[in-house]
Structure formats: structure tokens, C-alpha cells
A tleap script that builds the chain and sets N, CA, C and O, in Angstrom:
source leaprc.protein.ff14SB
mol = sequence {
  NMET THR ASN LEU THR LYS THR ALA ALA ILE
  ALA LEU ALA ALA LEU PHE VAL THR THR THR
  PHE ALA THR ALA ALA VAL VAL PRO PRO LYS
  PRO ARG PRO GLN ARG PRO HIE HIE GLY ILE
  SER ASP LEU GLU CYS ARG MET LYS GLY PHE
  ASP PHE TRP ILE ILE ASN PHE GLY THR GLY
  ASN VAL ASP SER GLY ARG GLN VAL ALA TRP
  SER SER PRO SER THR ASP ASP GLY GLY VAL
  ILE MET LEU PRO LYS MET LEU ALA PRO GLY
  GLU GLN ILE LYS LEU THR ASP VAL LEU SER
  ASP VAL PRO GLU ARG PHE ALA PRO CYS ASP
  ALA SER PHE CALA
}
set mol.1.N position { 1.629 -6.342 -27.574 }
set mol.1.CA position { 1.046 -5.139 -28.098 }
set mol.1.C position { 1.482 -3.962 -27.251 }
set mol.1.O position { 1.497 -4.019 -26.021 }
set mol.2.N position { 1.831 -2.907 -27.938 }
set mol.2.CA position { 2.217 -1.701 -27.212 }
set mol.2.C position { 0.963 -0.914 -26.863 }
set mol.2.O position { -0.123 -1.178 -27.378 }
set mol.3.N position { 1.142 0.061 -25.971 }
set mol.3.CA position { 0.014 0.903 -25.558 }
set mol.3.C position { -0.576 1.661 -26.751 }
set mol.3.O position { -1.792 1.830 -26.847 }
set mol.4.N position { 0.278 2.109 -27.642 }
set mol.4.CA position { -0.187 2.839 -28.814 }
set mol.4.C position { -1.039 1.934 -29.705 }
set mol.4.O position { -2.065 2.372 -30.226 }
set mol.5.N position { -0.631 0.698 -29.880 }
set mol.5.CA position { -1.377 -0.248 -30.692 }
set mol.5.C position { -2.721 -0.572 -30.045 }
set mol.5.O position { -3.742 -0.642 -30.729 }
set mol.6.N position { -2.720 -0.771 -28.716 }
set mol.6.CA position { -3.973 -1.051 -28.002 }
set mol.6.C position { -4.931 0.138 -28.116 }
set mol.6.O position { -6.122 -0.052 -28.361 }
set mol.7.N position { -4.422 1.356 -27.942 }
set mol.7.CA position { -5.258 2.558 -28.031 }
set mol.7.C position { -5.841 2.701 -29.433 }
set mol.7.O position { -7.013 3.044 -29.589 }
set mol.8.N position { -5.034 2.442 -30.444 }
set mol.8.CA position { -5.511 2.535 -31.816 }
set mol.8.C position { -6.578 1.474 -32.087 }
set mol.8.O position { -7.568 1.762 -32.760 }
set mol.9.N position { -6.400 0.267 -31.583 }
set mol.9.CA position { -7.371 -0.810 -31.783 }
set mol.9.C position { -8.693 -0.476 -31.095 }
set mol.9.O position { -9.761 -0.711 -31.661 }
set mol.10.N position { -8.632 0.068 -29.883 }
set mol.10.CA position { -9.846 0.448 -29.149 }
set mol.10.C position { -10.563 1.596 -29.868 }
set mol.10.O position { -11.788 1.584 -29.989 }
set mol.11.N position { -9.800 2.585 -30.345 }
set mol.11.CA position { -10.402 3.712 -31.065 }
set mol.11.C position { -11.072 3.241 -32.352 }
set mol.11.O position { -12.158 3.709 -32.694 }
set mol.12.N position { -10.438 2.326 -33.059 }
set mol.12.CA position { -11.009 1.794 -34.289 }
set mol.12.C position { -12.292 1.004 -33.998 }
set mol.12.O position { -13.269 1.118 -34.738 }
set mol.13.N position { -12.292 0.214 -32.940 }
set mol.13.CA position { -13.479 -0.554 -32.557 }
set mol.13.C position { -14.621 0.390 -32.161 }
set mol.13.O position { -15.770 0.170 -32.542 }
set mol.14.N position { -14.302 1.434 -31.400 }
set mol.14.CA position { -15.322 2.405 -30.991 }
set mol.14.C position { -15.900 3.118 -32.205 }
set mol.14.O position { -17.109 3.341 -32.277 }
set mol.15.N position { -15.052 3.472 -33.150 }
set mol.15.CA position { -15.522 4.127 -34.371 }
set mol.15.C position { -16.455 3.212 -35.152 }
set mol.15.O position { -17.484 3.658 -35.659 }
set mol.16.N position { -16.101 1.940 -35.252 }
set mol.16.CA position { -16.928 0.971 -35.964 }
set mol.16.C position { -18.293 0.823 -35.294 }
set mol.16.O position { -19.315 0.818 -35.980 }
set mol.17.N position { -18.326 0.703 -33.976 }
set mol.17.CA position { -19.582 0.512 -33.247 }
set mol.17.C position { -20.477 1.746 -33.370 }
set mol.17.O position { -21.671 1.609 -33.638 }
set mol.18.N position { -19.921 2.956 -33.180 }
set mol.18.CA position { -20.748 4.167 -33.272 }
set mol.18.C position { -21.254 4.393 -34.688 }
set mol.18.O position { -22.385 4.843 -34.870 }
set mol.19.N position { -20.446 4.093 -35.686 }
set mol.19.CA position { -20.886 4.243 -37.067 }
set mol.19.C position { -21.997 3.256 -37.385 }
set mol.19.O position { -22.950 3.604 -38.081 }
set mol.20.N position { -21.890 2.043 -36.890 }
set mol.20.CA position { -22.915 1.030 -37.120 }
set mol.20.C position { -24.237 1.459 -36.505 }
set mol.20.O position { -25.280 1.350 -37.151 }
set mol.21.N position { -24.215 1.948 -35.256 }
set mol.21.CA position { -25.447 2.391 -34.605 }
set mol.21.C position { -26.017 3.639 -35.277 }
set mol.21.O position { -27.235 3.767 -35.405 }
set mol.22.N position { -25.166 4.543 -35.698 }
set mol.22.CA position { -25.648 5.754 -36.360 }
set mol.22.C position { -26.295 5.416 -37.695 }
set mol.22.O position { -27.311 6.011 -38.054 }
set mol.23.N position { -25.734 4.484 -38.425 }
set mol.23.CA position { -26.303 4.072 -39.703 }
set mol.23.C position { -27.628 3.349 -39.490 }
set mol.23.O position { -28.566 3.535 -40.265 }
set mol.24.N position { -27.713 2.532 -38.451 }
set mol.24.CA position { -28.943 1.799 -38.168 }
set mol.24.C position { -30.059 2.734 -37.724 }
set mol.24.O position { -31.232 2.399 -37.886 }
set mol.25.N position { -29.729 3.894 -37.172 }
set mol.25.CA position { -30.728 4.823 -36.670 }
set mol.25.C position { -31.380 5.645 -37.778 }
set mol.25.O position { -32.416 6.266 -37.546 }
set mol.26.N position { -30.801 5.662 -38.972 }
set mol.26.CA position { -31.372 6.421 -40.076 }
set mol.26.C position { -32.649 5.731 -40.539 }
set mol.26.O position { -32.639 4.544 -40.865 }
set mol.27.N position { -33.747 6.481 -40.566 }
set mol.27.CA position { -35.034 5.931 -40.966 }
set mol.27.C position { -35.295 6.319 -42.416 }
set mol.27.O position { -35.222 7.499 -42.760 }
set mol.28.N position { -35.594 5.355 -43.259 }
set mol.28.CA position { -35.857 5.692 -44.659 }
set mol.28.C position { -37.147 6.508 -44.776 }
set mol.28.O position { -38.033 6.374 -43.932 }
set mol.29.N position { -37.267 7.353 -45.811 }
set mol.29.CA position { -38.475 8.150 -45.958 }
set mol.29.C position { -39.697 7.273 -46.194 }
set mol.29.O position { -39.612 6.208 -46.807 }
set mol.30.N position { -40.823 7.740 -45.700 }
set mol.30.CA position { -42.070 7.007 -45.842 }
set mol.30.C position { -42.530 7.080 -47.300 }
set mol.30.O position { -42.596 8.173 -47.864 }
set mol.31.N position { -42.844 5.955 -47.915 }
set mol.31.CA position { -43.267 6.013 -49.311 }
set mol.31.C position { -44.620 6.709 -49.440 }
set mol.31.O position { -45.487 6.570 -48.577 }
set mol.32.N position { -44.786 7.454 -50.523 }
set mol.32.CA position { -46.040 8.147 -50.783 }
set mol.32.C position { -47.098 7.108 -51.153 }
set mol.32.O position { -46.837 6.228 -51.973 }
set mol.33.N position { -48.288 7.199 -50.558 }
set mol.33.CA position { -49.303 6.186 -50.869 }
set mol.33.C position { -49.705 6.238 -52.333 }
set mol.33.O position { -49.796 7.309 -52.933 }
set mol.34.N position { -49.941 5.079 -52.886 }
set mol.34.CA position { -50.388 4.982 -54.273 }
set mol.34.C position { -51.850 5.387 -54.342 }
set mol.34.O position { -52.662 4.959 -53.522 }
set mol.35.N position { -52.174 6.200 -55.311 }
set mol.35.CA position { -53.548 6.638 -55.485 }
set mol.35.C position { -54.206 5.798 -56.572 }
set mol.35.O position { -53.561 5.410 -57.547 }
set mol.36.N position { -55.491 5.523 -56.397 }
set mol.36.CA position { -56.182 4.784 -57.454 }
set mol.36.C position { -56.244 5.610 -58.730 }
set mol.36.O position { -56.166 6.838 -58.687 }
set mol.37.N position { -56.382 4.947 -59.845 }
set mol.37.CA position { -56.351 5.627 -61.137 }
set mol.37.C position { -57.745 5.876 -61.701 }
set mol.37.O position { -57.927 5.822 -62.918 }
set mol.38.N position { -58.722 6.145 -60.860 }
set mol.38.CA position { -60.069 6.366 -61.374 }
set mol.38.C position { -60.533 7.805 -61.166 }
set mol.38.O position { -61.729 8.030 -60.978 }
set mol.39.N position { -59.654 8.760 -61.193 }
set mol.39.CA position { -60.046 10.159 -61.151 }
set mol.39.C position { -60.028 10.761 -59.767 }
set mol.39.O position { -61.062 10.814 -59.101 }
set mol.40.N position { -58.891 11.206 -59.332 }
set mol.40.CA position { -58.744 11.857 -58.044 }
set mol.40.C position { -58.447 13.330 -58.293 }
set mol.40.O position { -57.601 13.670 -59.120 }
set mol.41.N position { -59.146 14.197 -57.575 }
set mol.41.CA position { -58.868 15.629 -57.656 }
set mol.41.C position { -57.801 15.955 -56.622 }
set mol.41.O position { -57.955 15.629 -55.445 }
set mol.42.N position { -56.742 16.583 -57.046 }
set mol.42.CA position { -55.634 16.916 -56.158 }
set mol.42.C position { -55.210 18.343 -56.468 }
set mol.42.O position { -54.619 18.602 -57.517 }
set mol.43.N position { -55.505 19.260 -55.572 }
set mol.43.CA position { -55.201 20.666 -55.816 }
set mol.43.C position { -53.807 21.025 -55.338 }
set mol.43.O position { -53.358 20.578 -54.283 }
set mol.44.N position { -53.141 21.829 -56.123 }
set mol.44.CA position { -51.840 22.400 -55.788 }
set mol.44.C position { -51.957 23.901 -55.974 }
set mol.44.O position { -52.958 24.386 -56.502 }
set mol.45.N position { -50.948 24.637 -55.548 }
set mol.45.CA position { -50.982 26.086 -55.735 }
set mol.45.C position { -49.584 26.613 -56.033 }
set mol.45.O position { -48.576 25.981 -55.716 }
set mol.46.N position { -49.558 27.767 -56.639 }
set mol.46.CA position { -48.321 28.493 -56.934 }
set mol.46.C position { -48.620 29.977 -56.760 }
set mol.46.O position { -49.766 30.406 -56.893 }
set mol.47.N position { -47.605 30.741 -56.468 }
set mol.47.CA position { -47.757 32.183 -56.335 }
set mol.47.C position { -46.709 32.864 -57.203 }
set mol.47.O position { -45.552 32.446 -57.241 }
set mol.48.N position { -47.122 33.913 -57.896 }
set mol.48.CA position { -46.195 34.680 -58.713 }
set mol.48.C position { -46.659 36.127 -58.678 }
set mol.48.O position { -47.787 36.441 -59.057 }
set mol.49.N position { -45.784 36.996 -58.223 }
set mol.49.CA position { -46.166 38.400 -58.068 }
set mol.49.C position { -47.284 38.505 -57.049 }
set mol.49.O position { -47.185 37.959 -55.950 }
set mol.50.N position { -48.348 39.207 -57.411 }
set mol.50.CA position { -49.500 39.350 -56.525 }
set mol.50.C position { -50.608 38.363 -56.879 }
set mol.50.O position { -51.726 38.482 -56.379 }
set mol.51.N position { -50.303 37.382 -57.745 }
set mol.51.CA position { -51.301 36.427 -58.222 }
set mol.51.C position { -51.134 35.072 -57.541 }
set mol.51.O position { -50.026 34.662 -57.198 }
set mol.52.N position { -52.257 34.390 -57.357 }
set mol.52.CA position { -52.312 33.070 -56.732 }
set mol.52.C position { -52.927 32.116 -57.750 }
set mol.52.O position { -54.001 32.397 -58.282 }
set mol.53.N position { -52.275 31.005 -58.028 }
set mol.53.CA position { -52.733 30.030 -59.014 }
set mol.53.C position { -53.190 28.761 -58.298 }
set mol.53.O position { -52.491 28.248 -57.424 }
set mol.54.N position { -54.363 28.260 -58.673 }
set mol.54.CA position { -54.876 26.986 -58.175 }
set mol.54.C position { -54.834 26.011 -59.349 }
set mol.54.O position { -55.365 26.299 -60.421 }
set mol.55.N position { -54.199 24.856 -59.140 }
set mol.55.CA position { -53.936 23.906 -60.216 }
set mol.55.C position { -54.500 22.541 -59.839 }
set mol.55.O position { -54.325 22.086 -58.709 }
set mol.56.N position { -55.169 21.893 -60.772 }
set mol.56.CA position { -55.657 20.532 -60.566 }
set mol.56.C position { -54.564 19.565 -61.017 }
set mol.56.O position { -54.386 19.349 -62.215 }
set mol.57.N position { -53.835 18.985 -60.068 }
set mol.57.CA position { -52.784 18.022 -60.369 }
set mol.57.C position { -53.293 16.593 -60.288 }
set mol.57.O position { -52.515 15.643 -60.382 }
set mol.58.N position { -54.597 16.443 -60.113 }
set mol.58.CA position { -55.174 15.108 -60.009 }
set mol.58.C position { -55.444 14.490 -61.366 }
set mol.58.O position { -55.011 14.998 -62.400 }
set mol.59.N position { -56.172 13.380 -61.339 }
set mol.59.CA position { -56.521 12.682 -62.569 }
set mol.59.C position { -57.999 12.820 -62.891 }
set mol.59.O position { -58.464 12.289 -63.899 }
set mol.60.N position { -58.748 13.530 -62.044 }
set mol.60.CA position { -60.179 13.725 -62.265 }
set mol.60.C position { -60.522 15.198 -62.368 }
set mol.60.O position { -59.746 16.055 -61.945 }
set mol.61.N position { -61.675 15.488 -62.926 }
set mol.61.CA position { -62.141 16.866 -63.063 }
set mol.61.C position { -62.598 17.420 -61.714 }
set mol.61.O position { -63.059 16.678 -60.846 }
set mol.62.N position { -62.462 18.736 -61.556 }
set mol.62.CA position { -63.014 19.447 -60.402 }
set mol.62.C position { -64.172 20.273 -60.941 }
set mol.62.O position { -63.988 21.126 -61.809 }
set mol.63.N position { -65.365 20.016 -60.422 }
set mol.63.CA position { -66.563 20.670 -60.931 }
set mol.63.C position { -66.574 22.164 -60.646 }
set mol.63.O position { -66.046 22.625 -59.634 }
set mol.64.N position { -67.190 22.912 -61.565 }
set mol.64.CA position { -67.372 24.344 -61.331 }
set mol.64.C position { -68.328 24.511 -60.154 }
set mol.64.O position { -69.182 23.658 -59.912 }
set mol.65.N position { -68.182 25.598 -59.438 }
set mol.65.CA position { -69.000 25.851 -58.260 }
set mol.65.C position { -68.457 25.228 -56.991 }
set mol.65.O position { -68.976 25.489 -55.906 }
set mol.66.N position { -67.431 24.416 -57.105 }
set mol.66.CA position { -66.822 23.782 -55.927 }
set mol.66.C position { -66.070 24.836 -55.127 }
set mol.66.O position { -65.361 25.659 -55.706 }
set mol.67.N position { -66.214 24.822 -53.812 }
set mol.67.CA position { -65.522 25.786 -52.965 }
set mol.67.C position { -64.092 25.322 -52.696 }
set mol.67.O position { -63.843 24.160 -52.374 }
set mol.68.N position { -63.169 26.259 -52.837 }
set mol.68.CA position { -61.750 25.988 -52.615 }
set mol.68.C position { -61.218 27.013 -51.625 }
set mol.68.O position { -61.368 28.219 -51.822 }
set mol.69.N position { -60.594 26.523 -50.558 }
set mol.69.CA position { -59.925 27.394 -49.589 }
set mol.69.C position { -58.483 27.563 -50.043 }
set mol.69.O position { -57.820 26.592 -50.408 }
set mol.70.N position { -58.006 28.790 -50.018 }
set mol.70.CA position { -56.629 29.056 -50.421 }
set mol.70.C position { -55.971 29.940 -49.364 }
set mol.70.O position { -56.635 30.732 -48.695 }
set mol.71.N position { -54.659 29.791 -49.228 }
set mol.71.CA position { -53.939 30.634 -48.265 }
set mol.71.C position { -52.471 30.758 -48.639 }
set mol.71.O position { -51.875 29.884 -49.267 }
set mol.72.N position { -51.924 31.889 -48.218 }
set mol.72.CA position { -50.507 32.181 -48.372 }
set mol.72.C position { -49.980 32.591 -47.004 }
set mol.72.O position { -50.093 33.758 -46.628 }
set mol.73.N position { -49.400 31.647 -46.247 }
set mol.73.CA position { -48.916 31.976 -44.911 }
set mol.73.C position { -47.857 33.088 -44.893 }
set mol.73.O position { -47.784 33.853 -43.931 }
set mol.74.N position { -47.045 33.181 -45.939 }
set mol.74.CA position { -45.970 34.177 -45.931 }
set mol.74.C position { -46.498 35.604 -46.096 }
set mol.74.O position { -45.861 36.555 -45.642 }
set mol.75.N position { -47.660 35.760 -46.744 }
set mol.75.CA position { -48.240 37.102 -46.896 }
set mol.75.C position { -49.462 37.286 -46.009 }
set mol.75.O position { -50.035 38.375 -45.964 }
set mol.76.N position { -49.867 36.244 -45.308 }
set mol.76.CA position { -51.019 36.254 -44.408 }
set mol.76.C position { -52.318 36.560 -45.150 }
set mol.76.O position { -53.196 37.242 -44.624 }
set mol.77.N position { -52.431 36.051 -46.375 }
set mol.77.CA position { -53.633 36.230 -47.175 }
set mol.77.C position { -54.317 34.881 -47.357 }
set mol.77.O position { -53.679 33.834 -47.247 }
set mol.78.N position { -55.596 34.911 -47.630 }
set mol.78.CA position { -56.323 33.681 -47.886 }
set mol.78.C position { -57.801 33.947 -47.997 }
set mol.78.O position { -58.270 35.066 -47.786 }
set mol.79.N position { -58.525 32.905 -48.331 }
set mol.79.CA position { -59.960 33.020 -48.456 }
set mol.79.C position { -60.560 31.765 -49.028 }
set mol.79.O position { -59.891 30.739 -49.149 }
set mol.80.N position { -61.832 31.851 -49.381 }
set mol.80.CA position { -62.545 30.748 -50.005 }
set mol.80.C position { -63.176 31.290 -51.275 }
set mol.80.O position { -63.812 32.344 -51.261 }
set mol.81.N position { -62.997 30.565 -52.376 }
set mol.81.CA position { -63.621 30.966 -53.638 }
set mol.81.C position { -64.486 29.826 -54.146 }
set mol.81.O position { -64.326 28.677 -53.734 }
set mol.82.N position { -65.390 30.151 -55.034 }
set mol.82.CA position { -66.171 29.159 -55.744 }
set mol.82.C position { -65.602 29.096 -57.156 }
set mol.82.O position { -65.526 30.117 -57.840 }
set mol.83.N position { -65.205 27.917 -57.593 }
set mol.83.CA position { -64.595 27.795 -58.915 }
set mol.83.C position { -65.577 28.245 -59.995 }
set mol.83.O position { -66.705 27.755 -60.048 }
set mol.84.N position { -65.156 29.178 -60.858 }
set mol.84.CA position { -66.051 29.673 -61.893 }
set mol.84.C position { -66.176 28.727 -63.091 }
set mol.84.O position { -67.070 28.894 -63.920 }
set mol.85.N position { -65.291 27.743 -63.183 }
set mol.85.CA position { -65.332 26.795 -64.297 }
set mol.85.C position { -64.785 25.460 -63.828 }
set mol.85.O position { -64.114 25.371 -62.800 }
set mol.86.N position { -65.084 24.419 -64.602 }
set mol.86.CA position { -64.550 23.097 -64.310 }
set mol.86.C position { -63.038 23.105 -64.573 }
set mol.86.O position { -62.571 23.703 -65.542 }
set mol.87.N position { -62.290 22.437 -63.703 }
set mol.87.CA position { -60.847 22.292 -63.912 }
set mol.87.C position { -60.551 20.841 -64.262 }
set mol.87.O position { -60.707 19.948 -63.430 }
set mol.88.N position { -60.130 20.619 -65.477 }
set mol.88.CA position { -59.699 19.287 -65.899 }
set mol.88.C position { -58.292 19.043 -65.349 }
set mol.88.O position { -57.628 19.989 -64.924 }
set mol.89.N position { -57.831 17.800 -65.349 }
set mol.89.CA position { -56.468 17.535 -64.882 }
set mol.89.C position { -55.452 18.396 -65.639 }
set mol.89.O position { -55.451 18.438 -66.870 }
set mol.90.N position { -54.602 19.072 -64.892 }
set mol.90.CA position { -53.573 19.929 -65.466 }
set mol.90.C position { -54.007 21.368 -65.686 }
set mol.90.O position { -53.165 22.231 -65.936 }
set mol.91.N position { -55.303 21.645 -65.599 }
set mol.91.CA position { -55.765 23.019 -65.786 }
set mol.91.C position { -55.585 23.819 -64.511 }
set mol.91.O position { -55.461 23.266 -63.419 }
set mol.92.N position { -55.573 25.131 -64.674 }
set mol.92.CA position { -55.351 26.032 -63.541 }
set mol.92.C position { -56.253 27.248 -63.648 }
set mol.92.O position { -56.780 27.569 -64.713 }
set mol.93.N position { -56.413 27.910 -62.521 }
set mol.93.CA position { -57.179 29.149 -62.474 }
set mol.93.C position { -56.334 30.177 -61.730 }
set mol.93.O position { -55.667 29.859 -60.746 }
set mol.94.N position { -56.374 31.401 -62.213 }
set mol.94.CA position { -55.555 32.471 -61.658 }
set mol.94.C position { -56.429 33.420 -60.845 }
set mol.94.O position { -57.426 33.944 -61.340 }
set mol.95.N position { -56.035 33.632 -59.581 }
set mol.95.CA position { -56.669 34.643 -58.743 }
set mol.95.C position { -55.781 35.876 -58.837 }
set mol.95.O position { -54.677 35.894 -58.293 }
set mol.96.N position { -56.258 36.895 -59.520 }
set mol.96.CA position { -55.449 38.068 -59.831 }
set mol.96.C position { -55.449 39.073 -58.687 }
set mol.96.O position { -56.492 39.386 -58.114 }
set mol.97.N position { -54.259 39.571 -58.367 }
set mol.97.CA position { -54.074 40.641 -57.370 }
set mol.97.C position { -54.743 40.349 -56.033 }
set mol.97.O position { -55.388 41.229 -55.463 }
set mol.98.N position { -54.601 39.129 -55.524 }
set mol.98.CA position { -55.210 38.787 -54.241 }
set mol.98.C position { -54.205 38.801 -53.089 }
set mol.98.O position { -54.600 38.744 -51.924 }
set mol.99.N position { -52.914 38.876 -53.404 }
set mol.99.CA position { -51.888 38.873 -52.356 }
set mol.99.C position { -51.533 40.305 -51.981 }
set mol.99.O position { -51.408 41.169 -52.849 }
set mol.100.N position { -51.371 40.551 -50.689 }
set mol.100.CA position { -51.073 41.904 -50.209 }
set mol.100.C position { -49.604 42.274 -50.378 }
set mol.100.O position { -49.239 43.446 -50.275 }
set mol.101.N position { -48.762 41.276 -50.636 }
set mol.101.CA position { -47.335 41.515 -50.829 }
set mol.101.C position { -46.807 40.414 -51.740 }
set mol.101.O position { -47.414 39.348 -51.847 }
set mol.102.N position { -45.692 40.666 -52.387 }
set mol.102.CA position { -45.077 39.642 -53.233 }
set mol.102.C position { -44.420 38.610 -52.305 }
set mol.102.O position { -43.562 38.968 -51.498 }
set mol.103.N position { -44.816 37.335 -52.413 }
set mol.103.CA position { -44.224 36.315 -51.542 }
set mol.103.C position { -42.777 36.038 -51.917 }
set mol.103.O position { -42.353 36.273 -53.048 }
set mol.104.N position { -42.031 35.535 -50.947 }
set mol.104.CA position { -40.653 35.140 -51.213 }
set mol.104.C position { -40.667 33.948 -52.177 }
set mol.104.O position { -41.651 33.213 -52.260 }
set mol.105.N position { -39.592 33.778 -52.879 }
set mol.105.CA position { -39.474 32.659 -53.806 }
set mol.105.C position { -39.583 31.342 -53.042 }
set mol.105.O position { -38.962 31.179 -51.992 }
set mol.106.N position { -40.358 30.418 -53.558 }
set mol.106.CA position { -40.605 29.098 -52.975 }
set mol.106.C position { -41.357 29.160 -51.636 }
set mol.106.O position { -41.300 28.210 -50.854 }
set mol.107.N position { -42.058 30.264 -51.369 }
set mol.107.CA position { -42.868 30.352 -50.148 }
set mol.107.C position { -44.005 29.326 -50.238 }
set mol.107.O position { -44.526 29.078 -51.325 }
set mol.108.N position { -44.389 28.734 -49.116 }
set mol.108.CA position { -45.440 27.736 -49.151 }
set mol.108.C position { -46.812 28.369 -49.385 }
set mol.108.O position { -47.041 29.531 -49.050 }
set mol.109.N position { -47.716 27.584 -49.963 }
set mol.109.CA position { -49.093 28.013 -50.137 }
set mol.109.C position { -49.977 26.793 -49.961 }
set mol.109.O position { -49.488 25.664 -49.914 }
set mol.110.N position { -51.286 27.023 -49.862 }
set mol.110.CA position { -52.204 25.909 -49.657 }
set mol.110.C position { -53.470 26.149 -50.459 }
set mol.110.O position { -53.998 27.261 -50.492 }
set mol.111.N position { -53.950 25.099 -51.101 }
set mol.111.CA position { -55.242 25.110 -51.796 }
set mol.111.C position { -55.894 23.766 -51.524 }
set mol.111.O position { -55.315 22.717 -51.807 }
set mol.112.N position { -57.106 23.802 -50.972 }
set mol.112.CA position { -57.798 22.558 -50.636 }
set mol.112.C position { -59.302 22.783 -50.738 }
set mol.112.O position { -59.770 23.922 -50.749 }
set mol.113.N position { -60.045 21.699 -50.812 }
set mol.113.CA position { -61.481 21.812 -50.895 }
set mol.113.C position { -62.041 22.253 -49.550 }
set mol.113.O position { -61.661 21.737 -48.499 }
set mol.114.N position { -62.955 23.221 -49.607 }
set mol.114.CA position { -63.547 23.759 -48.371 }
set mol.114.C position { -64.729 22.923 -47.954 }
set mol.114.O position { -65.362 23.213 -46.939 }
savepdb mol mol.pdb
quit
């Protein structure tokens, strides 16, 4: 074997070993826990213009009068409201003109039970 052949063989072996370790180090994403199918309330939020939307993405109703904390970190706005009506799965409620500035597109928001 010539020096060039030995160097190429060593480089190929090193590439194989580092690629193997790098591939083994990749951790698969954690699976989302399965939720029971007997009515779970799961609040989500969206922002558009100066309005904040609270959405029930769960499988159960959210009773009227329930307190919901909402926040928009990008505009530094937030508060706690009492739901004026029951929210069935898929229904939403609009908080009109509650944001002090128009949030950036895809800005994060939070809505959770207080």
C-alpha cells in the first residue's frame, strides 16, 4: 500500500466512525402524550390585528364564568377574563382591541385557565 492509499483508507474510516457517532447522537422527538377521549378542555390562542382570540381545541366544553389568563409576550399585554359564554369544542371568543400594538406574524401567545 502506498502512503496515499493508507491516508485515504484512514480518512474514510474516520469519516465512517464520526458519521456513525453523530447519527447515534440524534435524539428522536418526544411523542405527544395521548389524551383520554372523555372531554378535555384545551385552550389555544391566536392574534390578528389588535384582537386576541381564545379557542377551545379540546374535546370538552369550557363553562361560562371560567377564568382564563391570556398574554401576548411580543406586545407585553395580558390579563385575566371571565368567559361570558360556554365554549364548545372548536368555538372561540374574540377579545377586541386588547393589544397595544399589532403583533408580528406567528408571534407566540398564551391562554390558560387561571
